[in-house]
C-alpha positions as CSV (number, residue, x, y, z in Angstrom):
1,M,26.7,129.2,84.1
2,I,26.2,125.6,83.2
3,V,26.9,126.3,79.6
4,I,30.0,128.3,80.4
5,G,31.3,125.4,82.6
6,A,30.8,122.9,79.8
7,V,32.6,125.0,77.3
8,G,35.5,125.3,79.7
9,V,35.8,121.5,80.0
10,I,35.6,121.1,76.3
11,A,38.4,123.6,75.8
12,V,40.7,121.9,78.2
13,R,40.1,118.5,76.6
14,M,40.6,119.9,73.1
15,G,43.9,121.6,74.2
16,T,45.6,118.9,76.0
17,E,44.5,115.7,77.6
18,M,42.5,114.1,74.8
19,I,45.4,114.3,72.3
20,P,47.4,111.0,72.3
21,A,51.1,111.0,72.1
22,I,52.8,110.0,68.9
23,A,53.9,106.3,69.0
24,V,57.4,105.4,67.8
25,N,57.5,101.6,67.0
26,P,60.9,99.9,66.4
27,T,61.2,98.0,63.1
28,A,64.9,97.0,63.1
29,P,65.7,93.3,63.4
30,A,66.9,92.0,66.8
31,A,70.3,91.1,65.4
32,L,72.4,91.5,62.2
33,L,75.2,89.3,60.8
34,F,78.5,91.0,60.6
35,P,79.6,91.1,56.9
36,G,82.5,88.9,55.6
37,T,83.7,85.4,55.6
38,P,83.6,83.6,59.0
39,P,87.1,82.9,60.3
40,V,88.4,79.5,60.9
41,P,90.4,79.5,64.2
42,A,93.6,77.4,64.2
43,W,92.5,75.1,67.0
44,P,95.0,72.9,68.8
45,N,94.9,69.3,67.8
46,E,94.6,68.1,71.4
47,G,92.8,69.1,74.6
48,E,90.3,71.9,74.6
49,A,90.3,75.6,73.5
50,A,88.0,78.6,73.4
51,I,88.6,82.2,72.3
52,S,86.5,85.4,72.5
53,V,86.8,89.2,72.1
54,D,85.7,90.8,75.3
55,G,82.5,92.8,74.9
56,I,82.0,91.7,71.3
57,G,81.6,88.0,70.9
58,S,83.0,84.5,70.8
59,F,84.9,82.6,68.0
60,G,83.7,79.4,69.6
61,S,85.4,76.5,71.2
62,V,86.8,73.0,70.4
63,G,87.1,69.9,72.5
64,G,83.6,69.8,73.9
65,D,82.6,70.5,77.5
66,M,84.5,67.6,79.1
67,R,85.7,68.7,82.6
68,L,89.5,68.6,82.7
69,P,92.0,69.4,85.5
70,I,93.2,73.0,85.3
71,A,96.0,72.9,87.9
72,S,97.1,76.4,88.9
73,M,94.6,78.2,86.7
74,A,92.3,77.7,89.8
75,K,94.2,80.6,91.4
76,M,92.4,83.0,89.1
77,M,89.2,82.3,91.0
78,T,91.0,82.5,94.3
79,A,92.3,86.0,93.4
80,Y,88.9,87.1,92.1
81,V,87.2,86.0,95.4
82,I,89.9,87.7,97.5
83,L,89.5,91.0,95.6
84,K,85.7,90.8,95.8
85,D,85.8,90.2,99.5
86,H,88.7,92.6,100.1
87,P,88.5,95.2,97.3
88,M,91.6,97.3,96.6
89,A,92.1,100.4,94.4
90,L,95.0,100.7,92.1
91,G,98.0,102.0,94.1
92,A,96.7,100.6,97.4
93,T,98.3,97.6,99.2
94,G,95.2,96.2,100.9
95,F,95.2,94.3,104.2
96,D,98.4,93.3,106.0
97,Y,99.2,89.7,106.9
98,T,101.9,88.4,109.2
99,T,102.9,84.8,108.2
100,T,103.5,82.0,110.6
101,V,104.1,79.0,108.3
102,P,105.1,78.0,105.7
103,V,106.5,81.1,104.0
104,S,108.9,82.6,106.6
105,A,107.8,83.0,110.2
106,G,107.1,86.6,111.0
107,E,107.2,87.7,107.3
108,K,104.8,90.6,106.7
109,L,103.1,90.8,103.4
110,T,100.3,93.0,102.1
111,E,97.3,91.8,100.3
112,Y,98.8,93.0,97.0
113,Q,102.1,91.2,97.7
114,L,100.2,88.0,98.6
115,L,98.3,88.2,95.3
116,Q,101.6,88.8,93.5
117,A,103.1,85.7,95.2
118,M,100.2,83.6,94.2
119,L,99.7,84.7,90.6
120,I,103.2,85.5,89.4
121,P,105.4,82.6,90.7
122,S,102.2,80.6,91.3
123,G,102.7,79.8,95.0
124,D,100.3,77.0,96.2
125,N,101.0,77.9,99.8
126,I,100.0,81.5,99.2
127,A,96.6,80.3,97.8
128,A,96.0,78.4,101.0
129,I,97.0,81.4,103.2
130,L,94.6,83.7,101.3
131,A,91.8,81.2,101.4
132,T,92.1,80.6,105.2
133,Y,92.4,84.4,105.9
134,D,89.3,85.1,103.9
135,A,86.9,82.3,104.9
136,G,88.5,80.7,108.0
137,T,89.0,77.3,106.5
138,L,89.9,75.9,103.1
139,A,86.6,74.1,102.8
140,A,84.6,77.3,103.4
141,F,86.6,79.2,100.8
142,V,86.1,76.5,98.2
143,V,82.4,76.9,98.7
144,R,82.9,80.6,97.9
145,M,84.8,79.7,94.8
146,N,82.0,77.4,93.5
147,V,79.3,80.0,94.3
148,E,81.1,82.6,92.2
149,A,81.6,80.0,89.4
150,A,77.8,79.4,89.3
151,T,77.2,83.1,89.2
152,F,79.3,83.4,86.1
153,G,77.5,80.5,84.4
154,M,80.5,78.3,84.7
155,H,78.4,75.2,84.9
156,H,81.2,72.7,84.0
157,T,83.6,73.9,86.7
158,I,84.2,72.3,90.1
159,Y,86.7,73.7,92.6
160,T,88.0,71.4,95.3
161,D,90.9,73.5,96.4
162,P,92.2,77.1,96.1
163,S,95.4,76.3,94.3
164,G,94.5,73.7,91.7
165,Y,96.9,71.2,93.2
166,L,94.1,68.6,93.4
167,S,93.2,67.0,90.0
168,T,89.6,67.1,91.2
169,T,89.6,70.8,90.5
170,V,88.2,70.7,87.0
171,S,86.8,73.1,84.3
172,T,86.5,73.6,80.6
173,A,88.1,76.1,78.2
174,S,84.9,78.0,77.7
175,D,84.3,78.4,81.5
176,Q,87.9,79.6,81.9
177,V,87.4,82.2,79.2
178,A,84.3,83.5,81.0
179,L,86.3,83.8,84.3
180,G,89.2,85.4,82.5
181,Q,87.0,88.1,81.0
182,M,85.4,88.9,84.4
183,A,88.8,88.9,86.3
184,M,90.5,91.2,83.8
185,R,87.8,93.8,84.5
186,E,89.2,94.0,88.0
187,P,92.1,96.6,87.7
188,V,94.3,95.2,90.4
189,F,94.0,91.7,89.1
190,A,94.8,92.9,85.5
191,Q,97.8,94.9,86.8
192,I,99.3,91.9,88.7
193,V,99.0,89.3,85.9
194,A,100.6,91.7,83.5
195,E,103.8,92.0,85.6
196,P,106.7,89.9,84.3
197,S,108.3,89.9,87.7
198,A,107.9,91.1,91.3
199,T,110.1,91.8,94.3
200,L,108.8,90.3,97.5
201,P,110.0,90.4,101.1
202,V,112.4,87.5,101.9
203,A,111.7,85.8,98.5
204,G,113.2,88.7,96.6
205,L,112.9,88.8,92.9
206,V,110.4,86.3,91.5
207,H,109.5,85.8,87.8
208,N,106.1,85.2,86.2
209,V,105.5,81.6,85.2
210,D,103.7,83.2,82.2
211,T,106.8,83.9,80.3
212,V,105.0,85.3,77.2
213,V,103.5,88.1,79.2
214,G,104.6,91.4,77.7
215,T,105.3,89.9,74.3
216,S,103.3,89.9,71.1
217,G,100.3,91.6,72.9
218,F,100.0,89.2,75.8
219,I,98.9,90.9,79.0
220,G,98.3,87.8,81.2
221,I,96.5,85.8,82.6
222,K,97.4,82.5,84.3
223,T,99.2,79.2,83.6
224,G,98.6,75.8,85.0
225,S,100.6,72.6,84.4
226,D,101.2,69.2,85.9
227,S,101.3,65.6,84.8
228,E,97.5,65.2,84.9
229,A,96.4,68.6,83.6
230,G,99.1,68.9,80.9
231,G,99.8,72.5,79.8
232,C,97.0,74.9,80.5
233,F,96.9,78.7,79.8
234,T,94.1,81.2,80.1
235,F,95.4,84.3,78.3
236,A,94.5,87.9,77.4
237,N,96.0,89.5,74.3
238,V,95.5,93.1,73.2
239,K,95.3,94.2,69.6
240,M,94.5,97.5,67.9
241,V,91.6,97.5,65.4
242,A,90.7,100.7,63.6
243,G,92.4,102.7,66.3
244,E,90.5,100.9,69.1
245,K,92.0,98.5,71.6
246,V,90.3,95.1,71.7
247,T,91.1,92.4,74.3
248,I,91.1,88.8,73.1
249,V,90.6,86.3,75.9
250,G,91.1,82.6,75.4
251,A,92.0,79.3,77.1
252,V,93.8,76.1,76.1
253,L,93.7,73.0,78.3
254,A,95.6,69.7,78.3
255,Q,98.3,70.7,75.9
256,G,101.6,68.8,75.3
257,Q,100.4,65.7,76.9
258,G,103.3,63.2,77.1
259,S,105.9,65.8,76.1
260,N,108.7,67.2,78.2
261,D,107.6,70.9,77.8
262,I,103.9,71.0,78.5
263,I,103.8,74.7,79.5
264,N,105.5,75.9,76.3
265,A,103.0,73.7,74.4
266,S,100.2,75.8,75.9
267,F,102.0,79.0,75.0
268,N,102.4,77.9,71.4
269,A,98.8,76.8,71.1
270,A,97.6,80.2,72.5
271,S,99.9,82.2,70.1
272,T,98.8,80.2,67.1
273,L,95.1,80.6,68.0
274,V,95.4,84.4,68.5
275,N,97.3,84.9,65.3
276,S,94.6,82.9,63.4
277,V,91.7,85.1,64.4
278,V,93.3,88.6,64.5
279,P,93.2,89.2,60.7
280,A,89.5,88.5,60.7
281,I,88.7,91.3,63.3
282,T,87.7,94.4,61.4
283,E,85.5,97.5,61.7
284,Q,82.6,97.7,59.3
285,T,79.5,99.8,58.8
286,L,76.8,97.5,60.3
287,V,73.9,100.0,59.9
288,P,74.3,102.5,57.0
289,V,73.0,106.1,57.0
290,R,69.3,106.4,56.3
291,T,68.4,102.9,57.4
292,R,64.9,102.7,58.6
293,V,64.8,101.5,62.3
294,A,61.4,102.6,63.5
295,T,58.1,104.2,62.4
296,A,56.4,107.2,64.0
297,V,52.6,107.0,64.0
298,G,50.3,109.9,64.7
299,V,46.5,109.9,65.2
300,D,45.9,109.5,61.5
301,Q,47.7,106.1,61.7
302,K,50.0,107.1,58.9
303,G,53.5,105.9,59.5
304,V,56.5,108.2,59.1
305,P,59.9,106.5,58.7
306,V,62.5,107.0,61.4
307,E,66.0,106.6,59.8
308,T,69.5,106.7,61.0
309,T,71.3,110.0,60.6
310,T,74.8,108.5,60.8
311,G,76.2,105.1,60.0
312,L,76.7,102.7,62.9
313,R,80.2,101.1,62.8
314,Q,81.1,98.0,64.7
315,I,84.1,95.8,65.4
316,G,83.6,92.2,64.6
317,W,84.2,89.4,62.1
318,G,82.3,87.6,59.3
319,G,79.3,85.7,60.5
320,L,79.2,87.2,64.0
321,Q,75.6,87.8,65.1
322,V,75.4,91.3,66.6
323,P,72.4,92.2,68.7
324,L,70.6,95.5,67.9
325,A,68.7,97.6,70.4
326,V,66.5,100.6,69.5
327,T,65.9,103.0,72.4
328,I,63.0,105.4,71.9
329,D,62.9,109.0,73.0
330,P,59.1,109.7,73.1
331,P,58.4,112.8,71.0
332,G,55.1,113.9,72.6
333,R,52.0,115.0,70.6
334,S,53.8,116.4,67.6
335,L,57.0,115.7,65.7
336,K,59.2,117.8,63.5
337,A,61.0,116.6,60.4
338,G,64.6,115.7,61.4
339,Q,63.7,115.4,65.1
340,V,65.8,112.7,66.8
341,V,63.5,110.2,68.4
342,A,65.6,107.0,68.7
343,E,69.1,105.6,69.3
344,V,70.4,102.4,67.8
345,N,73.0,100.4,69.7
346,A,74.9,97.4,68.5
347,G,76.0,94.5,70.7
348,A,77.8,95.0,74.0
349,A,80.2,97.6,72.6
350,H,79.5,101.3,72.8
351,S,78.8,102.0,69.2
352,S,75.5,103.8,68.5
353,A,73.7,105.9,65.9
354,R,70.9,108.4,66.2
355,A,67.7,108.1,64.2
356,A,65.3,110.9,63.2
357,A,61.9,111.3,61.6
358,T,62.0,111.9,57.9
359,S,59.0,114.1,57.9
360,A,56.8,116.0,60.4
361,V,53.9,114.5,62.3
362,P,51.8,117.6,63.3
363,A,49.5,117.6,66.3
364,P,45.8,116.9,65.4
365,G,43.8,119.8,64.0
366,L,40.6,121.4,65.3
367,S,38.3,119.1,63.3
368,W,39.9,115.9,64.8
369,R,39.7,117.4,68.3
370,L,36.0,118.2,68.0
371,E,35.3,114.7,66.8
372,H,37.2,113.1,69.7
373,I,36.1,115.3,72.6
374,W,34.5,112.4,74.5
C-alpha cells in the first residue's frame, strides 16, 4: 500500500504541478524614435507658446516657464470645475439658476446657458455667478481651481479669481495646453467652445469672442485679452492624418503687446503655429512585421523568438519619442509555433500589433520529469 501511494504522488507531480510554465520575456526597447526630420515650429517672436497633439506628444514650447497673466482664459478652469462638480450629459441642460444681479433680475438660466454665457461672449459676471453657486464664495471656488491645477501638473499656474480679470491670475503656455487637452475631453465643454454663437434669454444672440472657431479646423477653445495680458489664446484644431482625426492643442500668451489688435495677433500666431507643424504629422510603420519583441523560454532554457505578425503603424513626427509597451499573455506549459503570446502597444494612441512564437516550445518529456520529481 505504501508503494502504491508513493507511485500515485509521483504520477501527479510528473503530470502537472512540477512542470514550470514557459516564461515570455520582453526584449523590445522602452521607446522608439519616430522616423523623419524633426519639425521646426514657427514660434511667435514674442510672449510664450506651446503646442501638442492630444494623445500623441508635444512639439515643445518657447518663452520659458515665466508666469504671465492669462485674462479670460481662466474661465476654462472655471468651466472645467463646474462640469466636474455638476456633470452634464450632451443634450442635457444641467441645474437651473435664477439670477438676482447683475445679469437681469429674475432671469432664469440653465447650467448649460450659464456656461455658454461665460465661454462664448466671455462674461466675467457669469464666472462669478457660477463660482459662488458652486462653492459658496469666490475665495472657496478659487481654492478648487488651484487644486485642479495641481492635479493636472500645472505647477506654474496660480488662480486668484474665476474670470481672469485680475492680473494676478497667471499661468504658462505649457500649463494651458495641459488644461486645454483635459477640458476638451469633456463633451459638453467641447461642444460649447465650438459654437460660433448662442441665443440666451434677455441677452439674445451673442457671438463667440473666438472668431476663428469653425474656420481652418479650429474647434475652440478660449481667448483672453487685456492691456496687461496682451492677446492670449488656447486653441484646438482638428486635422485628418491617414484617415484619422488628430486634435492639435496649443496656447499663445502675451501676443501683440503694444498694438491696437492684440486678440487678432493671438489668432495669427496660433494659425501660423498650427500650419507649421501639420505637414510634419504623418503615419509611419514604427514596428515592422517580424520584429522580435520578446523571447519564450522553456525548461531547456533555449530561447524562442516572439515576433510581430503585423506591422505597428503610428501617427507622429520625426524625432518624437514613442513609448512601447509589451503585454504578455502567459502561454502555460507548452507553446505552439505561431501562437500569439504578446501584444505591442505604441504611445498613448490605440495602435497595437500582436506577436507570436516563431517555433514550438513543447512540454518537458518523460526523462526531464523523472529527473525533476523532487
